[in-house]
C-alpha positions in Angstrom: -33.8 14.3 4.3 -31.7 17.4 5.0 -29.8 15.6 7.8 -29.2 12.6 5.5 -27.9 14.9 2.8 -25.4 16.6 5.2 -24.3 13.2 6.5 -23.7 11.9 3.0 -21.6 15.0 2.1 -19.5 14.7 5.2 -19.1 11.0 5.0 -18.3 10.9 1.3 -16.2 14.0 1.3 -14.0 13.0 4.2 -13.6 9.4 3.0 -12.5 10.5 -0.4 -10.0 12.9 1.1 -8.6 10.3 3.5 -8.5 7.6 0.8 -6.7 9.9 -1.6 -4.2 11.1 1.0 -3.1 7.7 2.2 -2.6 6.5 -1.4 -0.9 9.8 -2.5 1.6 9.1 0.3 2.8 6.2 -1.8 1.8 6.6 -5.5 4.4 4.1 -6.6 3.0 1.4 -4.3 -0.5 2.2 -5.6 0.8 1.9 -9.1 2.0 -1.7 -8.3 -1.6 -2.5 -7.2 -3.0 -1.1 -10.4 -0.5 -3.2 -12.4 -1.6 -6.2 -10.4 -5.3 -5.5 -11.4 -4.3 -5.0 -15.1 -2.4 -8.3 -15.2 -5.0 -10.3 -13.2 -7.8 -9.2 -15.4 -5.8 -10.2 -18.4 -5.6 -6.9 -20.2 -3.2 -6.7 -23.1 -3.0 -2.9 -22.9 0.7 -2.5 -22.2 0.3 1.2 -22.4 -1.7 1.1 -19.2 1.2 -0.5 -17.4 3.5 2.1 -18.8 1.5 4.9 -17.4 0.5 3.1 -14.2 2.5 5.5 -11.9 1.2 8.8 -13.2 -2.3 7.2 -13.4 -2.0 6.2 -9.8 -0.9 9.7 -8.7 -3.8 11.2 -10.8 -6.4 9.0 -9.1 -5.2 10.0 -5.7 -5.3 13.7 -6.6 -8.7 13.4 -8.1 -10.0 11.7 -5.0 -8.8 14.5 -2.7 -10.1 17.2 -5.0 -13.5 15.5 -5.2 -13.7 15.1 -1.5 -13.0 18.8 -0.9 -15.5 19.7 -3.7 -18.3 17.7 -1.9 -17.6 19.4 1.4 -17.6 23.0 0.0 -20.4 22.3 -2.6 -18.3 23.2 -5.6 -20.0 22.4 -9.0 -21.9 19.5 -7.6 -23.8 18.9 -10.9 -20.6 17.9 -12.5 -18.9 16.4 -9.4 -21.8 14.1 -8.7 -21.5 12.5 -12.2 -17.8 11.9 -11.7 -18.4 10.4 -8.2 -21.1 8.1 -9.5 -19.0 6.9 -12.4 -16.0 6.2 -10.1 -18.0 4.4 -7.5 -19.9 2.2 -10.0 -16.6 1.3 -11.6 -14.9 0.4 -8.3 -17.9 -1.4 -7.0 -18.0 -3.7 -10.0 -14.2 -4.1 -9.8 -14.1 -5.1 -6.1 -17.1 -7.4 -6.6 -15.3 -9.2 -9.4 -12.1 -9.3 -7.4 -13.9 -10.8 -4.4 -15.9 -13.4 -6.3 -13.1 -14.6 -8.5 -10.4 -14.1 -5.8 -8.3 -12.1 -8.2 -6.6 -9.7 -5.8 -6.2 -10.4 -2.1 -6.0 -6.7 -1.0 -7.8 -4.0 -2.8 -5.4 -1.1 -2.1 -8.2 1.3 -1.3 -6.3 2.8 1.6 -2.9 1.8 0.6 -0.8 -0.1 3.2 -2.3 2.0 6.0 -5.6 0.0 6.3 -5.5 -3.2 4.3 -8.9 -4.4 3.2 -9.9 -7.7 1.7 -11.9 -7.6 -1.6 -15.1 -8.4 0.2 -14.5 -5.7 2.8 -13.8 -3.2 0.0 -16.9 -4.3 -1.9 -19.1 -3.7 1.2 -17.4 -0.3 1.7 -18.2 0.6 -1.9 -21.8 -0.4 -1.5 -22.2 2.0 1.4 -20.5 4.7 -0.6 -22.7 4.0 -3.6 -25.8 4.5 -1.5 -24.6 7.8 -0.1 -23.3 9.0 -3.5 -26.7 8.2 -5.0 -28.2 10.6 -2.5 -25.7 13.3 -3.6 -26.5 12.6 -7.2 -30.3 12.9 -6.7 -29.8 16.1 -4.8 -27.0 17.5 -7.0 -29.1 20.4 -8.2 -29.7 21.8 -4.7 -26.1 21.5 -3.4 -24.4 24.8 -3.6 -21.6 26.5 -1.8 -22.7 27.8 1.6 -23.8 31.4 1.8 -23.5 31.7 5.6 -20.4 31.2 7.7 -22.1 28.9 10.3 -22.6 25.8 8.2 -19.1 26.2 6.8 -17.7 26.3 10.3 -19.7 23.2 11.3 -18.4 21.3 8.3 -14.9 22.5 9.1 -15.1 21.3 12.8 -16.7 17.9 11.9 -14.1 17.3 9.2 -11.2 18.3 11.4 -12.6 16.0 14.2 -12.9 13.1 11.7 -9.5 13.6 10.2 -8.0 14.1 13.7 -9.3 10.8 14.8 -8.1 9.0 11.7 -4.7 10.7 11.9 -4.4 9.7 15.6 -5.2 6.0 14.7 -2.5 6.0 12.0 0.0 8.1 14.1 0.3 10.4 11.1 -0.9 13.9 11.2 -0.8 14.8 7.5 -4.5 14.0 6.7 -5.5 16.3 9.5 -3.1 19.0 8.3 -4.2 18.9 4.7 -7.9 19.0 5.5 -7.4 21.7 8.2 -5.4 24.0 5.8 -7.8 23.6 2.9 -11.1 24.0 4.8 -9.6 26.5 7.2 -8.4 28.6 4.2 -11.9 28.3 2.7 -13.3 29.8 5.9 -10.9 32.7 5.7 -11.7 33.2 2.0 -15.4 33.1 2.9 -14.9 36.3 4.9 -13.0 37.9 2.0 -15.1 36.8 -1.0 -17.7 34.1 -0.3 -18.5 33.8 -4.0 -15.0 32.5 -4.7 -14.3 30.5 -1.5 -15.4 27.1 -2.9 -13.4 27.5 -6.0 -10.3 28.6 -4.1 -10.7 25.6 -1.7 -10.8 23.1 -4.7 -7.8 24.9 -6.3 -5.7 24.8 -3.1 -6.6 21.1 -2.7 -5.5 20.4 -6.3 -2.2 22.2 -5.9 -1.3 20.8 -2.4 -2.3 17.2 -3.3 -0.2 17.4 -6.5 2.8 18.7 -4.8 2.5 16.1 -2.0 2.0 13.3 -4.5 5.0 14.3 -6.7 7.2 14.7 -3.6 6.3 11.2 -2.4 7.3 9.9 -5.9 10.6 11.8 -6.0 11.5 10.8 -2.4 10.2 8.1 -0.1 6.7 8.1 1.3 6.2 10.6 4.1 4.8 7.8 6.3 5.8 4.2 5.9 3.1 1.7 6.8 4.9 -1.3 5.6 6.7 -4.0 7.9 10.0 -2.7 6.6 9.6 0.8 8.0 12.5 2.4 9.9 12.6 1.1 13.5 10.9 -2.3 12.7 12.8 -5.6 13.1 12.5 -7.9 10.2 13.5 -11.1 12.2 10.8 -10.5 14.8 8.1 -10.0 12.2 9.0 -13.2 10.5 7.9 -15.1 13.6 4.5 -15.4 15.4 4.2 -14.6 19.1 3.5 -17.5 21.5 -0.1 -16.4 22.0 -0.8 -16.3 18.2 -4.0 -17.9 17.0 -3.2 -21.2 15.2 -5.1 -22.3 12.1 -7.7 -25.0 12.5 -7.7 -27.9 9.9 -10.1 -30.7 9.4 -9.3 -34.0 7.7 -11.7 -34.9 4.9 -11.7 -38.6 4.0 -12.9 -39.8 0.7 -14.3 -43.4 0.5 -15.7 -45.4 -2.4 -18.7 -47.7 -2.1 -17.6 -51.0 -3.6 -21.2 -51.9 -4.6 -22.3 -48.7 -6.3 -18.9 -47.1 -7.1 -20.1 -43.9 -5.4 -17.4 -41.7 -3.8 -18.4 -39.9 -0.7 -16.6 -37.5 1.7 -16.5 -38.1 5.4 -15.0 -36.4 8.5 -13.0 -38.2 11.1 -16.1 -38.4 13.3 -18.3 -40.3 10.8 -16.1 -42.1 8.3 -17.1 -45.8 7.7 -14.0 -47.4 9.3 -16.0 -50.5 10.3 -17.9 -51.0 7.0 -16.1 -53.4 4.6 -18.3 -52.1 1.7 -16.4 -48.8 1.7 -12.8 -48.5 0.7 -10.6 -45.5 1.4 -9.6 -43.3 -1.6 -7.7 -40.3 -0.1 -7.5 -37.9 2.8 -7.4 -34.2 2.3 -6.6 -31.6 5.0 -9.1 -28.7 4.8 -8.6 -25.2 6.4 -11.6 -24.6 8.7 -10.4 -21.4 10.4 -7.5 -19.2 9.5 -5.0 -18.4 12.2 -2.6 -15.5 12.7 0.0 -14.9 10.0 3.4 -13.4 10.5 3.7 -9.9 9.1 6.7 -10.9 7.0 6.4 -14.4 5.4 8.4 -14.1 2.1 11.7 -12.3 3.0 14.7 -14.5 2.0 18.2 -13.9 0.7 20.1 -16.3 -1.5 23.7 -15.9 -2.4 25.3 -16.5 -5.8 25.8 -20.2 -4.9 22.2 -20.8 -4.1 22.7 -20.9 -0.3 20.0 -19.3 1.9 21.8 -16.6 3.9 18.7 -14.8 5.2 19.6 -15.1 8.9 23.2 -14.4 8.3 22.2 -11.0 6.8 19.8 -10.3 9.6 22.3 -11.2 12.3 24.9 -8.7 11.1 25.6 -5.9 13.7 25.5 -3.5 10.8 25.0 -4.1 7.1 24.2 -1.9 4.1 21.8 -3.2 1.5 21.3 -1.5 -1.8 17.9 -2.6 -3.3 17.7 -3.0 -7.1 14.7 -5.1 -7.7 14.9 -4.8 -11.5 18.4 -4.2 -12.9 16.9 -3.3 -16.2 15.1 -0.4 -14.7 17.7 0.7 -12.1 18.7 4.3 -12.3 22.4 3.6 -13.1 23.3 7.3 -12.7 23.3 6.6 -8.9 25.6 3.6 -9.0 28.8 5.7 -8.6 27.5 7.3 -5.4 26.5 3.9 -4.1 29.9 2.5 -5.0 31.6 5.2 -3.0 29.5 4.4 0.1 30.2 0.7 -0.3 34.0 1.2 -0.5 34.0 3.4 2.6 31.8 1.0 4.5 34.2 -1.8 3.5 37.1 0.2 4.9 35.2 0.3 8.2 34.5 -3.5 8.0 30.8 -2.9 7.5 29.3 -5.5 5.1 27.6 -4.1 1.9 25.5 -6.1 -0.5 22.9 -5.7 -3.3 19.5 -7.4 -3.3 17.9 -8.0 -6.7 15.4 -10.2 -8.3 17.6 -10.6 -11.4 19.3 -13.9 -12.3 22.9 -14.6 -11.1 24.2 -14.3 -14.7 22.5 -10.9 -15.2 23.7 -9.7 -11.8 27.3 -10.7 -12.5 27.2 -8.9 -15.9 25.8 -5.8 -14.2 28.3 -5.9 -11.4 31.2 -6.0 -13.9 29.8 -3.3 -16.1 29.4 -0.8 -13.2 32.4 -2.1 -11.2 30.4 -2.6 -8.0 32.6 -3.6 -5.1 29.9 -5.6 -3.4 28.2 -9.0 -4.0 24.7 -9.4 -5.4 22.2 -11.6 -3.7 18.8 -12.8 -4.8 15.5 -11.8 -3.2 11.9 -11.8 -4.5 11.1 -8.8 -6.6 7.8 -8.0 -4.8 9.5 -8.1 -1.5 12.2 -5.7 -2.7 9.6 -3.3 -4.0 7.9 -3.5 -0.6 11.1 -2.8 1.3 11.8 0.5 -0.4 10.1 2.6 -3.1 13.3 3.3 -5.0 15.4 1.5 -7.6 18.1 1.7 -6.4 17.5 2.4 -2.8 19.8 2.1 0.2 18.9 0.4 3.5 20.9 0.2 6.7 20.2 -2.7 9.0 21.4 -3.5 12.5 20.6 -7.0 13.8 17.6 -7.2 11.5 16.2 -3.8 12.5 15.8 -1.2 9.8 17.9 1.8 11.0 17.5 4.0 8.0 16.4 4.1 4.3 17.3 6.5 1.5 15.8 7.1 -1.9 18.3 7.3 -4.7 17.5 11.0 -5.0 18.5 11.5 -1.3 21.6 9.5 -1.0 23.8 10.9 1.7 27.6 10.7 1.9 29.2 8.0 4.0 30.4 10.7 6.3 26.9 12.0 6.9 25.7 8.5 7.7 28.6 8.0 10.0 27.9 11.2 11.9 24.2 10.5 12.3 24.4 6.8 13.2 27.9 6.5 14.7 28.9 3.6 12.5 32.5 3.6 13.8 31.6 3.4 17.5 
C-alpha cells in the first residue's frame, strides 16, 4: 500500500504540474476552449464568458500549485478535497462531452497533446482512482522529515518532466519543476518545517508570472500549425502515403408486399428480387483516414474572390490579424499603419485578415485610415494563427517567418535588419 501511495503522489503531482504548465503557456487559447464548453452546454451565464480568460489562467495556476503540494505533502487534508472535487467535475464533464459529442478536443493539455473526449474521460478515470487513494490516505501524508525521500521525489519528477519536455521539444516544464523541487531541497537543509510551504509559495508565484507573461505576449512555445517556421500550404495537403478514409455504401430497399424498409450493403442487396424496390443509397464512413493539419484556412477579398493561394504564394507579405474588429486594441493601429506604409514603399504586400463583414471592415478602415486592404478569414482560424488582436504575421511563400503580439510590435527597421526584407 505504501508503494501505491507513493506512485499515486508522483503520478498525480507530475500530471497536474504538466497539465497546468502546457495550458498556462497559452491561457488565451484555454479560455477559448472554456467558452466553447460554456456555449455548447447552453449556459446563459454571460459573466462566465466575460471572465473566461482570468478563469483559464487561474485554473492553470491552481493545477500547478496542487501538483507541487501533492509532491511535497503540503496540507494534504485540504488539498485532497480540492483534487477530488476537481477530478469529479472534469470526469462528469468529459463523459458528457464524449457521449453527446459536444466538444471534439477537451483541451486538457492545450494544443501540445490533443485528446479526444473519450481519451480525456479515460485519463480522468485513472486520475480519479489515484486521487481517491490520496483522499483516503490524506491524514497520513505529511511533508518529508528526511532528505532521502525528498531527493527521490525530486529525481523521479525531474526524470518524468525531462522526458515530457524532450517529447515536446520544450524545456520549461522541466525547468519549473526542477527549480521548485530543487529549491525545496535547499530549503529542507535550512528549515525543513517550512520547506513544503515555501515550495508551494514559489510554485504559486512562478506559475502566476509565467501565465501573465503568456497573456501579455505570445505563448512561450507555439504548438499550433501556424507556428514560426511552419508552412501553411504544405499543411493544407496530405502526403502521398496518407491513410485514406474508408466508406461503405448503405442501400435502403422497400419490400413491396409488407412495406418494410431494410438496409443492405453492396454485397447482399436484393438486386435480383423484384419484390424489393430501391429507396436511397447513403455513403457511411467505416474508418477515418488522415486529415490535413490545416483544413479551414482561406482568404476572401472584398469582392468575394478566394485569394488564399495568391496570399500564400507571395515572396513576402505582412498580415495583421484582427479577428474581431469590435475587440481590437485600436491603440496599436497607428504603429501598424507605419509598418504598412514602409512595407508598401519596399513593394511588400500588407493586408488585414478579419472575420468582420466587408461593410464593417470598410468602416473600420476609413475610421483609422489604414493603408491596406481587409480580407475575410474564419474567426476561429484567426484566433488560432496568433493570440493577439491585433497581431502581426510575416509570411514568405506560405511559411510563417515571424509573429508579433501587439505589445511587442517592432519597428519596420528592426524587422528589416533581422529578416533582410530589402535583399
